[in-house]
C-alpha positions in Angstrom: 96.0 103.7 81.1 92.7 101.8 80.5 89.4 103.2 81.8 89.0 100.3 84.1 92.4 100.9 85.7 91.7 104.6 86.1 88.4 103.9 87.8 90.1 101.4 90.2 92.8 103.9 91.1 90.1 106.6 91.7 88.3 104.2 94.0 91.5 103.4 95.8 92.5 107.0 96.3 89.0 108.2 97.3 89.3 106.0 100.3 92.8 107.1 101.3 92.6 110.3 103.2 95.0 109.1 105.9 98.0 109.8 103.8 99.2 113.4 104.1 100.7 115.1 101.1 104.5 115.3 100.8 105.5 117.8 103.5 105.8 121.4 102.5 108.7 121.7 104.9 110.6 119.1 102.9 109.7 120.7 99.6 111.0 124.1 100.8 114.1 122.6 102.3 115.0 120.9 98.9 114.5 124.2 97.2 116.9 125.9 99.6 119.5 123.1 99.1 119.4 123.6 95.3 120.8 127.1 95.8 124.6 127.4 95.3 124.7 129.6 98.4 122.6 127.6 100.9 121.0 129.7 103.6 121.6 127.2 106.5 119.8 129.4 109.1 116.7 129.5 106.9 117.1 125.8 106.2 117.1 125.0 109.9 114.0 127.1 110.5 112.2 125.2 107.7 113.1 121.7 108.9 112.1 122.6 112.5 108.6 123.6 111.4 107.9 119.8 111.1 108.8 118.2 114.4 108.5 114.7 113.0 111.0 115.4 110.2 113.4 117.2 112.6 113.3 114.3 115.1 114.0 111.7 112.4 116.7 113.9 110.9 118.6 114.0 114.2 118.1 110.3 114.8 119.7 109.5 111.4 122.5 112.0 111.6 123.5 110.6 115.0 123.7 107.0 113.6 127.0 105.2 113.2 126.7 105.7 109.4 127.9 109.4 109.7 130.4 108.7 112.6 130.3 112.3 113.9 132.9 113.2 116.5 130.1 113.9 119.0 126.3 113.5 119.3 124.6 116.5 117.8 121.6 118.0 119.6 120.4 120.5 117.0 119.8 120.7 113.3 122.2 123.7 113.1 124.9 121.7 114.8 124.4 118.8 112.3 125.0 121.2 109.3 128.5 121.8 110.5 129.5 118.2 109.7 127.4 117.5 106.6 127.6 118.3 102.9 124.6 119.2 100.8 124.1 115.7 99.3 124.3 114.2 102.8 121.7 116.7 104.1 119.4 115.9 101.1 119.7 112.1 101.8 119.1 112.5 105.5 116.2 114.9 105.0 114.4 112.6 102.6 115.1 109.5 104.7 113.6 111.4 107.7 110.5 112.2 105.6 110.0 108.6 104.6 110.0 107.7 108.3 106.9 109.7 108.7 105.1 107.6 106.1 106.4 104.2 107.1 105.2 104.5 110.7 102.8 101.7 110.9 102.9 97.9 110.3 101.7 96.9 106.8 99.6 93.9 107.6 98.9 92.8 104.0 102.6 92.8 103.1 103.7 91.3 106.4 106.3 94.0 107.2 106.9 96.2 110.2 107.3 100.0 110.0 110.9 99.8 111.0 111.7 97.1 108.5 110.3 98.9 105.4 111.8 102.2 106.5 115.2 100.5 106.7 114.6 98.8 103.3 113.9 102.2 101.8 117.0 103.7 103.2 119.1 100.7 102.1 117.7 101.2 98.6 118.6 104.9 98.7 122.1 104.0 99.8 122.5 101.5 96.9 121.0 104.0 94.5 123.5 106.7 95.5 126.4 104.3 95.1 125.1 103.2 91.6 124.6 106.8 90.5 128.0 107.9 91.6 129.5 104.8 90.0 128.1 105.6 86.5 128.6 109.4 86.9 125.7 111.8 87.3 124.7 115.4 87.9 123.6 116.7 91.3 120.0 117.3 90.1 119.9 113.7 88.9 121.3 112.4 92.2 118.4 114.2 94.0 115.9 112.3 91.8 117.7 109.1 92.6 117.2 109.8 96.3 113.5 110.6 95.8 112.7 107.6 93.6 114.7 105.1 95.7 113.3 106.2 99.1 109.7 106.5 97.8 109.6 103.4 95.5 107.4 101.4 97.9 105.0 104.1 98.9 102.2 102.4 96.9 102.2 99.6 99.5 100.9 102.1 102.1 98.0 103.1 99.9 97.1 99.5 99.0 97.4 98.3 102.6 95.1 101.0 103.8 92.6 100.5 101.0 92.4 96.7 100.9 92.9 95.7 104.5 94.1 92.4 103.1 95.8 89.8 105.2 99.2 88.5 104.3 97.8 85.0 104.1 95.8 85.9 101.1 99.1 86.7 99.2 100.7 83.6 100.5 97.9 81.4 99.4 97.8 83.0 95.9 101.6 82.5 95.6 101.2 78.8 96.6 98.5 78.3 94.0 100.6 80.1 91.3 104.2 79.4 92.0 105.4 80.5 88.5 103.9 83.9 88.8 105.8 87.1 89.7 104.6 89.0 92.8 103.4 91.8 90.5 101.0 89.3 88.9 99.9 88.1 92.3 99.1 91.7 93.3 97.0 92.1 90.2 95.0 89.0 91.0 94.6 89.8 94.7 94.1 93.6 94.6 93.5 94.4 90.9 96.6 96.6 90.7 100.3 96.6 91.7 102.0 98.8 94.3 104.3 100.4 91.7 101.4 101.7 89.7 99.6 103.0 92.8 102.8 104.6 94.1 103.4 106.3 90.8 99.9 107.7 90.7 100.3 109.1 94.2 103.6 110.8 93.3 102.0 112.1 90.1 99.3 113.8 92.2 102.0 115.2 94.4 103.5 116.7 91.2 106.9 114.9 91.5 109.3 114.9 88.5 108.0 112.7 85.7 111.1 110.5 85.7 110.7 109.8 89.4 107.1 108.9 88.8 108.0 106.6 85.9 110.8 104.9 88.0 108.4 104.1 90.9 106.0 102.7 88.3 108.7 100.6 86.6 110.7 99.2 89.5 109.1 95.7 89.3 108.1 95.8 85.6 110.8 94.0 83.5 109.9 95.8 80.3 109.8 99.3 81.8 112.7 99.2 84.3 115.3 99.1 81.5 113.9 102.0 79.5 115.6 104.8 81.5 118.7 105.2 83.5 116.9 106.3 86.6 114.4 103.4 86.6 117.2 101.0 86.1 119.0 102.4 89.1 115.9 102.2 91.3 115.2 98.6 90.2 118.8 97.5 90.8 119.1 99.3 94.1 115.8 97.7 95.3 117.2 94.3 94.3 120.5 95.0 96.2 118.6 96.0 99.3 116.6 92.8 99.3 119.6 90.7 98.5 121.4 92.2 101.5 118.5 91.2 103.8 116.7 94.5 104.1 113.3 93.2 103.1 110.3 95.2 102.1 107.7 92.6 102.9 106.6 89.1 101.7 107.2 90.1 98.1 110.9 90.5 98.7 111.4 86.8 98.2 109.8 86.7 94.8 111.9 89.1 92.7 115.1 88.5 90.9 118.0 90.6 89.8 117.9 91.1 86.0 121.2 91.0 84.0 119.8 93.6 81.6 120.0 96.2 84.4 123.7 95.5 84.9 124.3 95.8 81.1 122.4 99.0 80.9 124.3 100.6 83.7 127.6 99.1 82.8 128.0 97.4 86.1 130.3 94.3 86.2 129.6 91.3 88.5 132.6 92.1 90.7 131.5 95.7 90.9 128.0 94.6 91.9 129.5 92.4 94.6 131.4 95.4 96.0 128.3 97.7 95.8 126.3 95.0 97.8 129.0 94.9 100.5 129.1 98.7 100.9 125.3 98.9 101.0 125.2 96.2 103.7 127.9 97.9 105.7 126.3 101.4 105.5 122.8 100.1 106.2 123.8 98.2 109.2 125.4 101.3 110.6 122.1 103.1 110.5 119.8 100.2 111.5 120.1 100.4 115.3 118.8 104.0 115.2 115.6 103.2 113.5 113.6 102.1 116.5 
């Protein structure tokens, strides 16, 4: 990273004290879930220490996506119906809801819309990971990277206080540019790089950090399996109408991602259909 880029990032992050660090309750819960013999009583206690996460957890678990036989009123009751991977996904989706809780003016997107986009990306990411075959530890990193891939937008929106019209005008003046290029002209950096820097400071796994950095960079996204999954999952979420802001209309799906992951066109179509179906089942709860 160049000195100029480092100085810009320091300037951006010195202004952003509104963003809390990744919740300790979520970190501890993930640690408990990695144990072969999960202590569900302790897990419930940990999740309940953060009321925001607990409330979002119950909101998501009671969505039509999980089709439980009855509405659950407590975290402990929810555990009776869920597997470990489902708990991880719901937990991390609940955490993301705490960050995407305000409209992002610069990107022209509501809190609810970008939260749903992140969850749709997570759903697509899980489908892709299971399609190509993966370990449980890798699947957890897929959840993390997919659900957090746009967190850099929060930082930039807080720092710059830009108006969405500024992006629109720049796009109109430079129709051949990618949105990442537009971000560099308007802001001086792109949200993937900023998001990666934030996750690096939070001490996330290196491949999660890299994948967030790479999810809109054509040359980087194909370098690793995880980054390819995140980039493709993000594209699927946008294609299915779960937008992440004004930039959603200026990205394309790269054939190289399909080749790298061994996904055929008909398989992609099916993955898109399932992502749409599952995301719609959860959409009504995210209000």
